[in-house]
GUPAKOL-133244 format. One line per 3 residues: number of its first residue (from 1); their letters; for each residue y, x negated, z negated of C-alpha. Coordinates in pm, whole numbers, plus 32768, in hexadecimal, padded with zeros to 4 digits. Layout:
GUPAKOL-133244
NUM) a) Y,X,Z; ...
This chain:
GUPAKOL-133244
1) mlp) 717D,6ACC,A974; 70C9,6A22,A851; 7028,68CE,A921
4) tdd) 6EC1,68EF,A8A3; 6D98,69D7,A7D8; 6D41,68B0,A719
7) ivy) 6DF1,67D0,A648; 6D44,66A2,A6B5; 6E0D,668F,A819
10) lkg) 6F44,66C4,A77B; 7027,6563,A7A4; 6FE8,6484,A679
13) vgp) 6ED9,6527,A603; 6D83,64D7,A68F; 6C2A,64E0,A60F
16) ara) 6C19,641F,A4EA; 6D7F,64D2,A44B; 6CDC,6632,A4DD
19) kvl) 6BBC,661A,A3ED; 6CB8,65F6,A28E; 6D9F,66E4,A310
22) aae) 6C71,67CA,A327; 6BAF,6764,A1FF; 6CFC,673D,A118
25) adi) 6DF9,6831,A186; 6D32,6934,A25B; 6DFA,68F1,A377
28) rtp) 6D25,68F7,A4BE; 6E1B,698A,A5E4; 6F5F,691B,A611
31) ldl) 6FA9,6ABA,A58A; 6F40,6A49,A446; 701F,691C,A42A
34) lly) 7151,69EC,A487; 70A0,6AE4,A361; 70B0,69CA,A265
37) fpf) 7210,69FB,A203; 72DE,68E0,A143; 72E4,6921,9FAF
40) rhi) 7456,68BA,9FAB; 755C,682F,A098; 762B,66CC,A04A
43) dys) 7783,66F1,A0DB; 7800,65B7,A182; 794D,65F0,A124
46) kla) 7929,65EB,9FBA; 7846,64A1,9F96; 77E6,641F,9E21
49) tva) 7847,62FC,9DA3; 77A7,6219,9C99; 78C2,6247,9B91
52) sls) 78A0,63AB,9BD6; 771F,63E3,9B6F; 76B2,6491,9A4D
55) ees) 7559,650D,99C1; 7588,6654,9A4A; 75E7,65C0,9BC0
58) gmv) 7498,6640,9C53; 7471,65A2,9DBF; 75BB,64F7,9E23
61) mme) 75FF,6452,9F82; 76F0,62FB,9F48; 776D,61F3,A030
64) gtv) 778B,6086,A017; 76EC,5F40,A069; 75AA,5E75,9FD5
67) snm) 755D,5D11,9F34; 74A6,5C55,9E22; 732D,5CB9,9ECB
70) avv) 7215,5C44,9DC4; 70B9,5C9F,9DEC; 6FE8,5C6B,9CCD
73) stg) 6E5A,5C88,9CB8; 6DCC,5D82,9BDD; 6C38,5D5A,9C31
76) prr) 6B73,5CF6,9D36; 6BE9,5D54,9E86; 6D20,5E1F,9DCD
79) erl) 6E81,5DD4,9DB7; 6FDA,5E6A,9D46; 70FE,5E48,9E0C
82) tvd) 7270,5E7A,9D71; 73AB,5E54,9E1C; 7500,5E7D,9D9C
85) fsd) 75B9,5F8A,9E54; 7764,5F9F,9E47; 785E,609C,9EAB
88) gtg) 7999,5FFB,9E20; 797D,60AF,9CD1; 7851,600B,9C45
91) yiq) 76E4,5FC7,9C7C; 75AF,6074,9C69; 743C,5FC5,9CA0
94) lvw) 735F,604D,9DB9; 7215,6036,9D51; 70C5,6051,9E34
97) fag) 6F55,6015,9DD6; 6EBB,605F,9F3D; 6F2E,600A,A088
100) tkw) 6FF2,5F0D,A005; 6FBC,5E1B,A146; 7053,5F23,A22D
103) vre) 7175,5F3C,A144; 7197,5DBC,A12C; 71A0,5DBA,A2BA
106) klk) 7282,5EDC,A2D2; 73B0,5E75,A1E2; 74A9,5D93,A242
109) pgv) 75CE,5D08,A17B; 771E,5D96,A1D3; 76A9,5EC2,A2AC
112) vyn) 7709,6015,A20A; 7621,60F0,A1B4; 75EE,625A,A12A
115) vmg) 74F9,6255,A02D; 7489,63CB,9F96; 73AF,63EE,9E65
118) hps) 739E,6447,9D08; 747D,6395,9C30; 73E8,6327,9AB8
121) lfn) 7433,624B,999D; 7346,614C,992D; 73A9,605B,9840
124) gqw) 7513,60A7,9857; 74F3,608D,99DB; 7502,612D,9AF0
127) qmt) 73EB,616E,9BBA; 7347,61FC,9CCD; 71C8,6201,9D08
130) hpe) 7169,6223,9E8F; 729A,6282,9F21; 72CF,62DF,A0A0
133) lev) 73CE,61F7,A147; 7449,61DE,A2B1; 7579,613F,A350
136) stg) 76C9,61F5,A313; 776D,62A2,A432; 78A5,62D0,A39D
139) qrs) 78AB,6460,A3E7; 796A,6513,A2CC; 7A17,6676,A319
142) gtf) 7949,6763,A289; 77F4,6717,A2F0; 76DF,6782,A252
145) lpv) 7575,66BB,A224; 7449,67A6,A1C1; 7386,670D,A0C3
148) ynt) 71FD,6754,A0C3; 70EC,676D,9FE3; 6FF9,6632,A02F
151) tek) 6EB6,65B9,9F75; 6E70,645A,9F68; 6D8C,6459,A05F
154) mkq) 6E79,64CE,A166; 6F5B,63B4,A113; 6E4B,62BC,A131
157) hgl) 6E24,6344,A2A0; 6FA2,634B,A2DA; 6FE4,649A,A296
160) gsr) 70EE,6492,A177; 71ED,656F,A195; 72D7,64D4,A275
163) ala) 71AF,64DE,A37A; 718A,662A,A348; 72D0,664D,A384
166) rlt) 72D9,659F,A4E0; 71AB,6661,A55C; 726C,67B0,A4F7
169) ehl) 73B3,673B,A5A4; 72E7,672A,A6D7; 7252,6874,A6B0
172) vtc) 7372,6940,A65C; 73EC,68E3,A7EC; 72DD,69C2,A882
175) ieg) 72E4,6AF1,A7BE; 73BB,6BE6,A868; 72B6,6C7C,A90B
178) ide) 71D0,6CD2,A7CD; 7159,6E22,A79A; 720F,6F14,A6C6
181) tlp) 712F,6FC9,A588; 7267,70A1,A526; 72B4,71CC,A5DC
184) adv) 741D,71E6,A663; 7486,72EC,A5C9; 7402,7253,A45E
187) lqr) 74DC,712E,A4B0; 7602,71F2,A506; 75D2,72CA,A3D5
190) fhl) 75BA,719C,A2E0; 76AA,70B3,A378; 757F,6FB8,A3B9
193) pgr) 7596,6E83,A4A1; 7481,6E9F,A5D5; 735B,6DB2,A569
196) aea) 73A5,6CA0,A643; 74FC,6C7F,A5C4; 74A7,6C87,A45B
199) lka) 7376,6BB0,A47C; 7445,6A95,A51B; 7565,6AF1,A3EA
202) ihy) 746A,6ACA,A2E4; 741C,6939,A367; 7569,68F2,A3E2
205) pas) 7699,69E6,A367; 77D3,69A4,A3D6; 787D,6A30,A291
208) aeq) 7816,6AAF,A12D; 7832,6C1B,A1AE; 7753,6C01,A2E2
211) lna) 762F,6B59,A1F8; 7670,6C90,A0F9; 765E,6DA0,A22D
214) arn) 7523,6CC6,A2D3; 7455,6CEC,A187; 74B2,6E25,A15A
217) rlk) 7440,6E8B,A2B1; 72D4,6DAD,A25B; 72DF,6E62,A0EB
220) fee) 7311,6FA7,A171; 71E0,6F5F,A2B2; 7101,6EE2,A1A5
223) lff) 712D,7021,A0B3; 7144,711C,A1DA; 6FDF,709B,A26D
226) lql) 6F30,7090,A10C; 6F95,71E9,A0E4; 6F25,725F,A23E
229) dnq) 6DE1,71F5,A200; 6DB0,72A5,A0D0; 6E56,73DC,A120
232) yas) 6DBE,740B,A288; 6C7B,73C9,A210; 6CA6,74CE,A0ED
235) tsr) 6D49,75D9,A1DC; 6C14,75AF,A2EB; 6B0D,75A2,A1BF
238) qrl) 6BC3,772A,A163; 6BBB,779B,A2C8; 6A70,76E2,A366
241) shg) 6989,76CA,A23A; 689B,77FB,A191; 682C,77D2,A054
244) rvf) 674E,7893,9F63; 67B0,79F9,9F1B; 678B,79F4,9D9F
247) asv) 67F3,7B8B,9D8D; 6747,7BE9,9C5E; 67B0,7BA8,9AF6
250) gdc) 665B,7C0E,9A56; 657B,7BE1,990E; 6585,7A77,98CC
253) fnr) 670C,7A3A,98CF; 6758,7B9A,9823; 6639,7B54,9713
256) fys) 66CE,7A09,96D2; 681D,7A8E,96CE; 67CA,7BCF,95E6
259) ehl) 66C7,7B09,9513; 66C6,798E,951D; 6831,78F4,9528
262) pfp) 6875,7816,942E; 69BD,7865,93F4; 6ADF,7929,94AC
265) ltg) 6B44,78CF,9618; 6CAB,7824,962D; 6D84,78D8,971A
268) aqk) 6D7C,77A2,97DE; 6BFB,7795,9805; 6BE7,791C,982F
271) rvi) 6D17,78E0,995F; 6C0C,7792,99E6; 6AE4,7877,9A1A
274) kem) 6B90,7975,9AA5; 6C2E,785E,9B9E; 6AC0,781A,9BE7
277) red) 6A1F,7975,9BE8; 6B0D,79AE,9CE8; 6AA8,788F,9DB3
280) mrs) 693E,78C1,9DBA; 6952,7A46,9E2F; 6A3F,79D3,9F3F
283) ghq) 6941,798D,A07F; 69D7,7800,A044; 693D,76E1,9FBE
286) mnr) 69DB,76C7,9E5C; 6A69,7565,9E5C; 6B17,7535,9CF7
289) llq) 6BA4,742F,9C08; 6B98,7487,9A9E; 6C90,73BC,99AB
292) gdv) 6C9B,73F0,9852; 6CE6,7330,9722; 6BC4,728C,962E
295) gsg) 6B4B,73AE,957E; 6BCB,749D,9669; 6A9C,7560,9690
298) ktl) 6A60,7500,97EF; 68C1,7508,97B7; 68E0,766E,972D
301) val) 699D,76D5,988F; 6899,760F,995C; 676E,76C2,98BB
304) mtm) 6815,7805,98C0; 682E,77C2,9A39; 66CE,775D,9A8E
307) lla) 6694,7899,99D5; 6743,7951,9AFD; 6647,7885,9BD2
310) ldn) 651F,7901,9B1A; 6579,7A41,9B37; 658D,7A46,9CBB
313) raq) 6432,7999,9CC1; 64A6,784B,9CE7; 646D,76E5,9C0C
316) acl) 654E,7634,9B9F; 655D,74B0,9B0F; 6651,73D5,9A72
319) map) 6661,725D,9AC4; 66ED,7174,99BB; 671E,7017,99B8
322) tei) 6652,6FB4,9877; 652C,7003,97DE; 65DD,7037,96A1
325) lat) 66CB,711F,9753; 65C2,71BE,981E; 6509,7219,96C3
328) qhy) 662A,7260,9610; 6665,7378,96F9; 64EC,73E8,9721
331) ntf) 64CB,7411,958E; 661F,74E3,95A0; 658F,75AE,96A5
334) lrm) 6468,75E1,95EE; 6522,763F,94C7; 65FC,773E,9579
337) ldg) 64D6,77E6,9630; 63D7,77E5,9543; 632F,7924,9544
340) mgi) 63AF,7981,969E; 6261,7936,974E; 6312,7829,9857
343) rte) 6252,76F3,98B2; 6320,75C9,988A; 62A2,7473,98B9
346) lli) 62EC,72FE,988C; 629F,7216,99B6; 6323,70BE,9980
349) gsv) 6277,6F59,998D; 61DD,6F1A,984D; 6115,707F,9877
352) rsa) 5FB3,7003,989F; 5F15,7025,99FA; 5E18,7136,99C1
355) dkk) 5F11,7227,992F; 6008,71D6,9A24; 5F1B,7235,9B4B
358) kmk) 5EEB,7379,9AAA; 603D,73BB,9A8D; 606F,7350,9BE8
361) qri) 5F73,7460,9C1D; 603A,7575,9B77; 617F,7518,9BFD
364) asg) 60D3,754B,9D4A; 604D,7682,9D11; 6171,7717,9C64
367) etq) 60D9,773A,9B0F; 61D3,7648,9AA6; 6356,76F4,9A81
370) ivi) 6417,760E,9A11; 63F9,749E,9A1A; 64BE,7390,996E
373) gth) 649E,7242,99F0; 6512,70CA,9A37; 6509,7022,9B71
376) ali) 6395,7076,9B74; 6408,71C2,9C15; 6444,7146,9D61
379) esd) 6314,7078,9D79; 625C,7112,9EDB; 613F,71DA,9E38
382) vvf) 61E2,7294,9D5F; 6229,73E1,9E44; 62B1,750E,9DD6
385) rdl) 623A,766D,9E3B; 63A3,76F5,9E51; 64A8,7627,9DD7
388) glv) 65C4,76FF,9DBC; 66C1,7632,9CC7; 66F4,74AE,9C76
391) vid) 67DA,747A,9B58; 6813,72C1,9B2E; 68C5,7240,9A24
394) eqh) 6976,711D,9A01; 6971,714A,9B68; 6A44,7008,9B78
397) rfg) 6919,6F12,9ADB; 685D,6F92,9C31; 6841,6EFF,9D9A
400) vqq) 68AC,6F8E,9EB0; 674A,6F72,9F2F; 66B2,6FD5,9DEA
403) rar) 6791,712A,9DE5; 672E,7167,9F62; 65D6,713A,9F2D
406) lwd) 65F1,729B,9E56; 66C2,735C,9F43; 657C,7353,A02F
409) kgn) 647A,73E7,9F29; 64E2,7559,9F60; 64C6,7625,A0AA
412) pap) 65E9,76AE,A0DD; 66BE,7590,A051; 66F5,7616,9EB8
415) hil) 6805,762D,9E0F; 6894,7514,9D89; 696F,74EC,9C2C
418) vmt) 69CC,737F,9BC6; 6A4B,7337,9A62; 6B1C,721F,99B6
421) atp) 6B4E,71FC,983F; 6C68,70E2,98A4; 6DA2,71D0,9913
424) ipr) 6E3E,7177,9A53; 6FBA,717A,9A90; 7047,728E,9B5D
427) tla) 70E0,719F,9C6B; 6F95,70EC,9C80; 6EBC,7233,9C7A
430) mtl) 6F7A,72FE,9DA3; 6F82,71B5,9E83; 6E36,716A,9E4B
433) ygd) 6D5D,7290,9E12; 6E35,7328,9F15; 6CCB,7398,9FA4
436) ldc) 6C39,7429,9E6D; 6CB2,758C,9DA2; 6D24,7507,9C53
439) svi) 6D15,75A8,9AF3; 6DAC,7554,99BF; 6D20,75BE,985C
442) del) 6E63,7573,97B8; 6E07,760A,9644; 6D46,7594,9526
445) ppg) 6C3D,7667,9484; 6CC2,76FB,9347; 6C7D,7644,920D
448) rtp) 6CA8,750B,92A7; 6D8E,73EF,91EC; 6E22,7301,929C
451) vrt) 6DCD,7192,9255; 6EB0,70C3,9186; 6ED4,6F4D,9213
454) yhr) 6F65,6E15,919F; 6F9F,6CAE,91DA; 6F28,6BAB,910B
457) tep) 6F0F,6A49,912C; 6E1C,6937,9065; 6EF4,68FA,8F35
460) rrp) 6EC3,6A7B,8ED6; 6D3F,6A9F,8F15; 6CCF,6A94,8D89
463) lvf) 6DC4,6BC0,8D90; 6D0F,6C76,8EBC; 6BBF,6C33,8E1F
466) sfl) 6C06,6CC7,8CEA; 6C5E,6DF2,8D65; 6B20,6DE9,8E54
469) kqq) 6A81,6DE4,8D11; 6B52,6F29,8CA0; 6AD0,6FD4,8DB2
472) ida) 6949,6F89,8DAD; 6956,6FC2,8C39; 69E2,7117,8C9C
475) grq) 68B2,7140,8D67; 693C,70CA,8EA3; 68EF,6FF8,8FB4
478) vyf) 699C,6EF4,9081; 697C,6E30,91CD; 69D2,6CBE,9222
481) vyp) 69FF,6C7D,938C; 6A00,6B19,9404; 6A47,6A8D,956A
484) lih) 6934,699E,958B; 67D4,6984,9529; 67A0,67F6,94EE
487) ese) 68E0,66F7,949F; 69A6,667B,95CC; 6A28,6534,95EE
490) kld) 6B06,65A2,96C5; 6BB2,66E4,9621; 6C11,66DE,94B7
493) lrd) 6B56,6812,9443; 6ABB,6883,934A; 695E,68CB,93D8
496) led) 686E,69E0,9351; 6779,68D9,92B3; 6870,681F,91F2
499) gle) 6919,697A,91A2; 67C2,6A46,912A; 67B8,6901,902C
502) mvq) 6912,694A,8FA5; 68B9,6AD6,8F89; 6793,6A6F,8EEF
505) nyf) 6843,6978,8DED; 694A,6A63,8D96; 6868,6B88,8D7D
508) prp) 6722,6B11,8CC5; 65D3,6BBB,8CE9; 6534,6C74,8C73
511) qyq) 666A,6D38,8BF4; 66EB,6D64,8D7A; 6606,6D62,8E8D
514) vsm) 6653,6CE7,900D; 6605,6D00,9149; 662A,6C4A,929B
517) mhg) 6653,6CBC,93EA; 6692,6C2A,9537; 665B,6C04,96A9
520) qlt) 651A,6AF7,96A3; 6470,6BD1,95A2; 6328,6CBE,965C
523) pee) 6369,6E14,9696; 625D,6E5C,9569; 632E,6D53,9483
526) kaf) 6475,6E18,94CF; 63BD,6F67,949C; 6335,6F02,9329
529) emy) 64AF,6E6B,92C3; 6534,6F8B,9360; 643D,7078,9292
532) rfk) 6493,6FE3,9130; 65FB,6FD4,914E; 65F4,7136,91C6
535) rgl) 6510,71C5,90CE; 65FD,70E8,8F99; 64DB,6FC6,8F3F
538) thi) 65F0,6EB9,8FAE; 6756,6ECC,8F56; 67E1,6DD9,9038
541) mvs) 67BE,6DB6,91AB; 67F7,6C42,9246; 681E,6C73,93BC
544) ttv) 6897,6C10,94F9; 693D,6CE2,95E5; 67F5,6DBF,9638
547) iev) 686F,6ED3,953E; 69B2,6EEA,961A; 691D,7047,96A6
550) gvd) 6814,7145,9645; 67FD,70D7,94C1; 6833,720F,93C9
553) vpn) 6818,71E9,927A; 690D,72CF,91D9; 68A1,724A,9085
556) atv) 694F,70EA,9109; 6ABA,70E3,90E3; 6B5F,6F7C,90E9
559) mvi) 6B4B,6E9A,9212; 6BAB,6D2C,91DC; 6BDF,6CB1,9355
562) ena) 6BD5,6B18,92FA; 6CD3,6A31,9434; 6D28,6BA5,9471
565) erf) 6E34,6AC8,955B; 6D2E,6A7E,966B; 6CFA,6BB4,96AA
568) gls) 6DC6,6CA1,97BD; 6E58,6DF0,9716; 6D35,6EDF,97BF
571) qlh) 6C3F,6E2A,970B; 6CEB,6E24,95D7; 6D17,6F89,95E3
574) qlr) 6BBE,6FF0,9652; 6B29,6F13,951D; 6C31,6FD8,9443
577) grv) 6B7E,70F8,94BD; 6A25,70BB,93DE; 6AEB,712D,92DE
580) grg) 6BCC,7255,927D; 6A8C,7333,9303; 6A67,73F7,9197
583) seq) 6B4D,74C2,90B6; 6B85,737F,8FD3; 6CC2,729D,9027
586) syc) 6C50,7182,90E8; 6D03,7014,910B; 6D1F,6EF2,921E
589) ilm) 6D76,6DAA,91B5; 6DD5,6C97,92B8; 6D87,6B53,9234
592) tkd) 6E2C,6A4A,9304; 6EDA,68D8,92DD; 7030,68A6,927B
595) nlg) 70D2,6815,93A4; 70BE,6917,94A9; 7144,6902,95F3
598) ats) 7258,6A45,9693; 712A,6ABE,972D; 703D,6B03,95F3
601) rer) 7150,6B4D,9531; 71A9,6C72,961F; 7034,6CFE,9626
604) irt) 701D,6CDC,94B6; 713C,6D8E,946F; 710B,6EBA,9564
607) mca) 6F8F,6EE0,949F; 7039,6EFC,9375; 713B,7008,93F0
610) ttd) 7067,70E9,94A1; 6F1A,718D,94C3; 6F9D,7238,9600
613) gfk) 6E8C,71A1,96F3; 6F79,71F2,981F; 70D5,7140,979B
616) iae) 6FD2,7049,9764; 6F46,704B,98B1; 70B4,701C,991F
619) adl) 7104,6EEE,9866; 6FC5,6E5E,98E0; 701D,6E8C,9A32
622) rlr) 717B,6E0D,99DB; 70E1,6CBA,993D; 6FA9,6C6E,9A1E
625) gpg) 7028,6D2B,9B89; 6F34,6E05,9C19; 6E44,6CF6,9CB7
628) dmq) 6D90,6CB7,9B5D; 6D74,6E34,9AFB; 6C46,6F06,9B25
631) glq) 6B8A,6E0B,9BFA; 6C7B,6E4B,9D44; 6CA7,6CEF,9D96
634) qsg) 6B0C,6CC7,9DB3; 6AF9,6E1F,9E4E; 6BDD,6DBE,9F5C
637) vle) 6CAD,6F1A,9F5D; 6DED,6E5E,9EDE; 6E6D,6D62,A00A
640) lkl) 6FCE,6D45,9FFB; 7083,6C11,A022; 71FA,6C8F,A002
643) asi) 71F9,6DC3,9F84; 71CC,6E0A,9DF0; 7150,6F4A,9D34
646) vdd) 722E,6F1B,9C2B; 7371,6E91,9CB5; 7386,6F76,9DD3
649) epl) 7327,70AB,9D4D; 7448,7167,9E22; 737D,70E9,9F67
652) vqa) 7231,7142,9EEA; 72AC,72BB,9E9D; 7393,729D,A00A
655) trn) 7234,7248,A0CB; 7163,7335,A03F; 724F,7453,A064
658) lvr) 729A,73ED,A1C0; 7109,73DC,A1F6; 70E3,7540,A151
661) dll) 71F2,75BB,A22C; 7159,74FF,A38B; 7010,758B,A334
664) dad) 7070,76EA,A2FC; 710C,7705,A413; 7004,7669,A4F1
667) psl) 6EBE,7650,A46E; 6E1A,759C,A54F; 6F4A,74C4,A592
670) sry) 6F5F,752D,A727; 70D9,74F1,A737; 70CF,7377,A6CF
673) pel) 6FEE,7285,A7A3; 701A,714B,A6DE; 6FAC,7211,A583
676) rrh) 6E70,7295,A639; 6E2C,7123,A6A0; 6E3F,70BE,A55B
679) ieh) 6D51,71F6,A4C8; 6C5F,7167,A600; 6C60,6FE5,A571
682) skn) 6C45,7064,A413; 6B45,7164,A400; 6A1C,70B0,A3BB
685) kml) 6AEE,6FFD,A296; 6A47,7072,A15A; 6B34,7139,A084
688) wsk) 6B20,71F4,9EF9; 6A7D,7330,9FA1; 6982,72C0,A079
691) is) 6909,71D1,9F2E; 691F,7280,9DF8
């Protein structure tokens, strides 16, 4: 068994190092250390040589001797230590800027050392900064040395990769009795090694084949329990939760459908509304994710779902992340519901206190049937008479606790619909949202023409501006989007103020009128600028990304995104969605510098090649990884150490199917005590079904 429950008592750690391990690597117990996996291994039998080094070498281990130790003062109480290291094929200079006294005392001429680090060229000379170094044992044949991620603070406390290896080397001798987490029949069916064997081999494999088997087992385990948490929550909710029964389709829904539809529903919209209709009359709480590309008609679907709640004598609310988007939804609802006698109100922070107080009274009495708002909706004094449906737009922009507070405003709990205009790749959706039912609107309303996207660099700016003048002279409007408000010394970007000056120089008054929009404006100033642009009183909107969602001006046909290489794919796609909302051909122009990196070039190429949000989401997942998408890193939902949603899709599918089969056969997992223990341990974990 593992020696202690606290890493502080592990030989070689102690209080100071334990504190650093906890702060820098979240290692608090010996098991945490075993689960701190090496990111690669070095084969002792394949030591690198100085002569074989290249700029693509990465981390290497070499063997040789030291000479020519030199110390140079670099400031008050600061010095640089350089040492020549030779392995018989050439020399590399080892460099230390900290801990130099300890290194000087340790190094002895003539002693053979193993040195490990990242070589780099500096003025034609190979260097290795802050390498790890120890006396060579002469060991060779096929021994794999684990290499761990460390931080400068860890290294300063003697916790570099080799020190961690010495700690794990002791631990792997004590893990034979560690609890198995996967059922025996699962191990047998998928030919997986036991947990103790896998944990030992992930650190100290006897062969490359054993290492691969260990990695596969531990990846499987991560994905299996991620799927189990989500799917168990979903099946439990379906078995145990009692939702409002919305049995009626009444006057609100039918009258709107027959008299107020702004355009015929697409087949996808009809399918999604039917799915939600079935949910809400099932007797179970609806908990559904609605995905749809920019302009696919999610807002209309949400409104019609809210009308079903009204037909069943319940209230409905919609929470949006910004006042701009909330106001946009409010105005859209007023326009669509005009003449139906449905009381709809807007609850946002900028509403006057006296008006807000009266509005809350109407909400509490049930006089107000539909409420649209921002975070103001979750204030403790906002009380609904009978909240039956909650719609959350751009749900990833809200924190876990914010979403949870809406959950408690209905009794019984309201039906939940969460929406996102950022399409989620299928692999990611089925992994992360296993406890949500997913609906997808995969058609655009008739009459929408795909936006044409072009990449342009600075030398072609005059041609771009000439094209913009043609569009404006033809009665159209234009967006300019910048990544910053004020000039930054660190980033070589066109800032908003500089951009405004440039635009006004090319488009002089009074012939051309320009608006400016950014997050530091007051709500009243934003509303004023938006009003001017929507009414056509200004021709150009110079803005930051505050217009990313919620701005709907059908007459705006060109979106120019400055420094487009600084934006992620999903954000570029969201910004592009602000144009192409009318019947006229629209354009998106991506302005970048000339010398783009490989990742930036791929993002720009993808944007120009497709307007399909799901294809863009797949590309974004490949380029950035899931941790940066949809706020997942912040939410703590996706905590995978080894597995990759992108690279391990077959394992994702296999574990998903396995968990589904297990729960179909044994919903309470009574035959699997190890899985029941996991569920009990995780039952307070905040899943999407609990936070929507």
